[in-house]
C-alpha positions as CSV (number, residue, x, y, z in Angstrom):
1,M,-38.1,76.7,108.3
2,Q,-40.4,79.6,107.2
3,K,-43.9,79.9,108.3
4,I,-45.2,81.4,105.0
5,R,-44.0,79.9,101.8
6,K,-44.7,80.3,98.0
7,G,-48.0,78.7,97.1
8,D,-49.6,79.2,100.5
9,K,-53.2,80.5,100.8
10,V,-53.1,83.6,103.1
11,V,-55.6,86.1,104.5
12,I,-54.8,89.8,104.7
13,L,-55.1,91.2,108.3
14,T,-54.7,94.9,107.7
15,G,-54.7,97.7,105.1
16,K,-56.9,98.3,102.1
17,D,-57.3,94.6,101.3
18,K,-58.2,93.6,104.8
19,G,-60.1,90.3,104.9
20,R,-59.2,89.3,101.3
21,S,-57.3,86.2,100.6
22,G,-54.9,85.1,97.9
23,E,-51.9,82.9,97.0
24,V,-48.4,83.7,97.8
25,L,-46.4,84.2,94.6
26,Q,-43.1,85.1,96.1
27,V,-41.5,85.5,99.6
28,M,-38.6,87.9,100.4
29,P,-37.3,86.7,103.8
30,K,-34.5,89.3,103.9
31,E,-37.1,92.1,103.7
32,D,-39.8,90.3,105.6
33,R,-42.2,90.8,102.7
34,A,-44.3,88.7,100.3
35,I,-46.1,89.1,97.0
36,V,-49.8,87.9,97.1
37,R,-51.8,87.3,93.9
38,G,-54.4,90.1,93.4
39,I,-53.5,91.9,96.7
40,N,-51.9,95.3,97.2
41,V,-52.2,96.2,93.4
42,V,-50.6,99.3,92.3
43,K,-50.3,101.1,89.0
44,R,-47.0,101.9,87.6
45,H,-46.0,103.9,84.5
46,Q,-43.9,101.9,82.0
47,R,-41.5,103.3,79.5
48,Q,-41.3,101.6,76.2
49,S,-38.5,99.1,75.7
50,A,-37.6,96.4,73.1
51,S,-39.6,93.8,74.9
52,Q,-42.5,95.9,76.5
53,E,-45.0,98.4,75.3
54,A,-45.4,101.7,76.9
55,G,-48.4,102.5,79.3
56,I,-49.7,102.1,82.7
57,I,-49.4,98.6,84.1
58,T,-50.9,97.1,87.2
59,K,-48.9,94.7,89.5
60,E,-48.8,93.4,92.9
61,A,-46.6,95.3,95.4
62,P,-45.0,93.4,98.3
63,I,-46.8,93.3,101.6
64,H,-45.2,92.9,105.1
65,L,-45.3,89.4,106.6
66,S,-46.8,90.8,109.7
67,N,-49.9,91.8,107.8
68,I,-50.8,88.4,106.4
69,A,-51.7,85.1,108.1
70,I,-52.0,81.5,106.8
71,A,-55.6,80.6,106.0
72,D,-56.6,77.6,108.0
73,P,-57.1,74.5,105.8
74,K,-60.3,73.6,107.6
75,D,-62.4,76.8,107.5
76,G,-60.3,79.4,105.7
77,K,-59.9,81.8,108.6
78,P,-56.5,83.3,109.6
79,T,-54.4,81.1,111.9
80,R,-51.0,81.1,113.5
81,V,-48.4,78.5,112.5
82,G,-46.8,76.0,114.8
83,F,-44.4,73.2,114.0
84,K,-44.6,69.5,114.8
85,I,-42.3,66.6,114.2
86,D,-44.1,63.9,112.2
87,G,-42.0,60.9,111.9
88,D,-38.6,62.3,110.7
89,K,-40.1,65.4,109.1
90,K,-40.8,68.8,110.6
91,V,-44.3,69.9,109.4
92,R,-46.3,73.2,109.8
93,V,-49.6,73.0,111.8
94,A,-52.4,75.4,112.0
95,K,-52.8,76.6,115.7
96,R,-56.5,77.1,115.2
97,S,-57.5,73.6,114.2
98,G,-54.4,71.5,114.7
99,V,-54.5,70.4,111.0
100,S,-51.2,70.0,109.1
101,I,-50.6,72.6,106.5
102,D,-47.9,70.7,104.5
103,G,-49.6,68.0,102.5
């Protein structure tokens, strides 16, 4: 079970976007990276194709999982993730407050 999943609210710990938060759009477990909405935005030159116009586009670049942390559901500050067995399901729990992250 992954600690960070698509749709999670995360806080950036290091880099140019330190302290900002956003939603995870995609997780790449093999590369240990994730794409976060509005974070680590880069400009790329795009050649014209049948479907896209030429020009400079801005898009989110992947960020390493070690540089992001789940935002605590209670206060929005960064927290580590633990696991707890709830009935017959394994759920993620915020270490900071003890609140369940999954629903």
